[in-house]
N, C-alpha and C positions, 0 to 999 in steps of 0.2 A: 742512244735510247735512254730516256729518263726512267728513273726508278718507278715513278707513278705509272708510266706506260707499261713497263715490264710487269708490274703487279696486276694491272688491269687485264693485259693479254693472258697472263697465267690464270687469273680468275675465270676469264671467259673460256679458256681451254678446259679447265676443270668443270665448269658448269655444263659444257657441251660433251664432257667425257672424252676429250681428245688428249692424246699424248703421242710421242713417237711410237709407243707400243701398240696403240690402237689406230694409227693412221691408215693401215691397210684394210681395216674392217669398218672404219667410221662411215656413217651415213653421208650421202651427198648433201643432205640438208644441214647437218652439223658442220661439214666442211665449208659450205657456202656461208653459213652464219658467221663462222670464225673469220673467213676471208673478208666478208663485208665489214666486220668490226675493225679488222686491221686496216683496211683501205680507208674507212671513214676517219680513223685516228690519224693516219699519215696525212690525209688531205686536210684535216683540221689543223695540223701543225705546219701546213704550207709546203709539204714535201711532195705532194701529188696534186694534180688538177682536181678541182672539186666543183660540183654543181653549185652555182650561186644561190644563196638563200636571200630572199627579199628582206631587207632591213636587218640582216644579221652578218656580223663579221666572223670570219673563221676563228674558231677557238677550240681547244682540246675539249673533247666530250667526256673524258673520264672523270670519275669522282671516286676517290679512294677513301674508305672509312678508316 
């Protein structure tokens, strides 16, 4: 896993108030949002099947400041 992806996933977890300590009490919406972000990033990196976007090549979606 790239450092950029790790930072992005950690930032998303913090934004959604997710951690190993909150996993048991996290809202289904937060868990779904995090799972969707992970799956999108993996698909963008060619590691999972992705829905094709017309006129768009798969590329990582993260942008780290």
